[in-house]
C-alpha positions in Angstrom: 141.9 30.3 43.0 139.8 33.6 43.2 139.7 35.6 46.4 136.5 35.6 48.4 134.4 38.6 49.1 135.3 37.9 52.6 138.9 38.0 52.3 139.2 40.9 50.1 140.9 43.9 52.1 138.9 47.0 51.8 140.8 50.0 50.9 140.3 53.6 50.4 139.4 53.1 46.4 136.4 50.8 47.5 133.1 52.8 46.9 131.0 53.5 49.7 128.3 51.4 48.0 130.8 48.5 47.6 131.5 48.4 51.2 128.0 48.3 52.1 127.4 45.4 49.7 130.0 43.1 50.9 130.1 44.3 54.5 126.6 45.9 55.6 127.4 45.6 59.2 129.8 48.6 58.7 126.9 51.0 57.7 127.1 51.9 62.1 130.8 52.8 61.8 130.4 55.1 59.0 127.6 56.8 60.8 129.8 57.2 63.7 132.2 59.1 61.4 129.7 61.2 60.0 129.3 59.2 56.8 125.7 58.9 56.4 126.1 57.6 52.3 123.8 54.4 53.5 120.7 56.8 53.8 121.8 59.6 51.5 120.2 60.1 48.1 123.7 60.9 46.7 125.5 58.2 48.8 127.4 55.3 47.7 129.1 56.5 44.4 131.9 58.3 46.4 135.1 55.9 47.3 135.8 55.9 50.9 138.5 58.4 50.2 136.2 60.9 48.8 133.7 60.4 51.2 136.2 61.0 54.0 137.7 64.2 52.2 134.2 65.7 51.7 133.4 64.9 55.5 136.7 66.7 56.3 138.9 63.8 57.3 142.7 64.0 57.3 144.8 61.2 56.0 145.4 60.0 59.6 141.2 60.0 60.1 141.5 57.8 57.2 143.5 55.4 58.8 141.8 55.4 61.8 138.5 55.1 59.9 139.7 52.1 58.1 140.7 50.7 61.1 137.5 51.1 62.8 135.7 49.4 60.1 137.8 46.6 61.0 140.2 46.3 57.7 143.6 47.6 58.7 145.5 46.5 61.6 
C-alpha cells in the first residue's frame, strides 16, 4: 500500500515548495525561522537544507527547525 502524503516524513531534502504544498500550516514556522520562501519570488525551489543554509542555520538549528515544524521527535 502506498504511503499517504499525511504519513510522509518531512526531511531536509524536501523543497520548500513541497513542504508548503503538503503542509501549508508550516508557513508560519518557516517565517519564524526567517525563511520567507512562501512569499519570495525565488522561493520554493531550494531544499529545506539549502534554504536553512542560505539563512544561516547550523546543523543543530536544522534539527530544531524540523522539530518545530513537527516532523522530527
